[in-house]
LOTIVEX-315351 format. One record per residue: x, y, z of N, C-alpha, C in turn; residue in three letters. Coordinates in steps of 0.2 Angstrom, whole numbers, plus 5000, padded with zeros to 4 digits. Last residue first. Example, Ala and Ser with C-alpha at 12.3 -4.5 7.8 and 13.67 -1.06 7.14 Angstrom:
// LOTIVEX-315351
506449895035506849955036506450005039SER 506649725039506249785039506649845039ALA 
//
This chain:
// LOTIVEX-315351
567855474943568655474945568755584947THR 566655414948567055384948568155404950LEU 566055494935565455494943566255454950TYR 566455544929566055614932565955554939ASP 566955434918567155474927567055544927THR 565855414911565855384916566355404921THR 565255494899565355524909565555464915ASN 564255304895564555404892564755434902GLU 564355194896564855214895565055294893GLN 562955144900563255174905563755214902ALA 561955124888562155184887562655244897GLY 561355004894561755024891562155114888PRO 561554934911561355034909561655044900ASP 561854854915561154844914560854924910GLN 563154824911562654764910562154794909ALA 564054904911563554944905563354864908THR 564255004926564454944922563554954916SER 565155164930564455134928564555074922ARG 566755154935566255194932565555134933GLY 567755094941567755114933567255174929LEU 568555114954568155124949568255154945GLY 569654964963569655004960569055034956THR 569954854976569554864970569754934967VAL 570954754985570354814984570354794976GLU 571654614999571354654992570654714990ASN 572554645009571854645011571954665002VAL 573254485018573254545013572654555009PRO 573054425035572854425026573054475021GLU 573354505050573454455047573654435038SER 573054655051572554605049573054555046VAL 573654765059573254735064572854675057GLY 574454845044574354825053573654805053LYS 574254745030573954795031574254805042VAL 574654725011574654675019574854775022LYS 573454744996574154775004574054725009ASN 573654644982573354644987573854714990PRO 573054764966573754694972573354724977ASP 571654784961572454824964572754764966LEU 570454754948570454734953571254754955PRO 569154874946569554814943569954834947ALA 567154864939567854864946568254844939PHE 565554924935566254934934566754944940ALA 563954964946564654964944565254934940PHE 563054864944562854934946563554964941CYS 563554744943563154734941562754804940GLY 564154734963563954694954563354734950GLU 563854814973563754854967563754824963CYS 564154704983563854734981563454764977ARG 565554654976565254594977564154644978LYS 566354794981565954764974565754724973GLN 566154784995566154824988565754824983VAL 566954684997566654655000565954724997GLN 568154734993567954684987567154664989GLU 568454924994568354824997567854794992ALA 568955024981568655004989568654944991ALA 569655184976569755134978569155094984ALA 569755284967569355304968569855214970THR 571255454965571255414961570355354967SER 572055564968571455564959571255484959GLY 573355474977572755524976572355534969ILE 572855294979573255344976572755404978PRO 572455214997572255224990572755304985THR 573255195009573555195001573355204994LEU 572455275017573255325015573555285009THR 571455195015571155265015572055285011LEU 571455105024571655085019571855145013MET 571455135036572155135035572155145028ARG 570055165035570955245037571455235032ALA 569855065035569755105030570155155029GLY 569954995049570454965043570155035037LEU 569555055055570055075056570755015051SER 568155045052568455095053569155085052VAL 568154865055568054925051568354985047SER 568154885071568954835065568554895059HIS 567554995077567654935077568354925071LYS 567055165080567355125080567155065081ILE 566655345077566555295078567055225075PRO 565955455091566855455088566255395085SER 565155625092565255555092565755525088TYR 564755735105565055715099565155605097ASP 563955835111563955775114564155765106THR 563956005123563855975117563755855118ARG 564456055133564056045133563556015129GLY 566056105130565456135125564756095132GLU 566455985133566556045137566256105136GLY 565855815125566255885124566355935131THR 565855665126565355705128566255775130LYS 565355565116565955565117565755645122ILE 565155385111564555475112565055475116SER 565155295098565255285104565055385107ARG 564455205086564355255087564555265093ALA 565255025077564855055082564855145086VAL 565054945062565055005062564855025071VAL 565154845050564954865060565054895058GLU 565554885032565354835040565154875046GLY 566354945016565554915023565954875025THR 567255085011567155015013566355015016ASP 567855174999567155155000567355095004VAL 568955304992568555275000568155235003ARG 569655434989569455424988569255334988VAL 570655574984570455514986569855494989ARG 571055754980570355734983570855634979ILE 571855904982572055824976571355764981GLN 572056054972571356004975571555924974VAL 573256154974572956104970572456074975SER 573056324975573256304979572856254975LEU 573956434962573256444967573556374970ARG 573956474947574656514952574256504963GLY 573356424939573056504941573556504948GLU 573856304937574156344934574156434932THR 572756234947573756224950573956324945ARG 571756274945571956274950572656304950THR 571556184934571456254933571956294940ARG 572256074941572556074937572356154934GLU 570956034949571556054952572056074943SER 569956024938569756104943570356124948TYR 570055894933570255964929570156024933ARG 570155834945570455844939570755894936LYS 568855854948569055844954569955854951GLU 567555894934567955854937568555894945ASN 566055954943566456004940567355924943MET 
//
C-alpha cells in the first residue's frame, strides 16, 4: 500500500499517521563488532559514507525519496531521477549534490510509466 494513502487513512480514523522518508546511498562500510552483556555480538557500521547518509537522511523531506549522485549513476537507465538543491553538511567541505527518485525509467521499459509512484513515493 502506498504510504501516503495509508497515512491519510490512519489520520482520518483518528490514529497516528505514518511519516516515511527514504535515503539511498552507496559507499564503503566497515562493520565493527560490539560485545553485549548478554553474550551476544552486535555490529555497528562505520565509515564516512554511513555518517554522511545519516546526516543527509535528516535533510530528506518526509514523504519523499532522495539518493546520492553515485546511486543515480549506478541506476541510470533503470530509474528516473531529478536533481535537488545541494546541501551543506557538517564534516564535508563542499555542498553535497543529491537527487530524488521519480520512478522507473522508460529508457529500457516503455511500460514503466504505469504505477511509478508505487516504487519510489
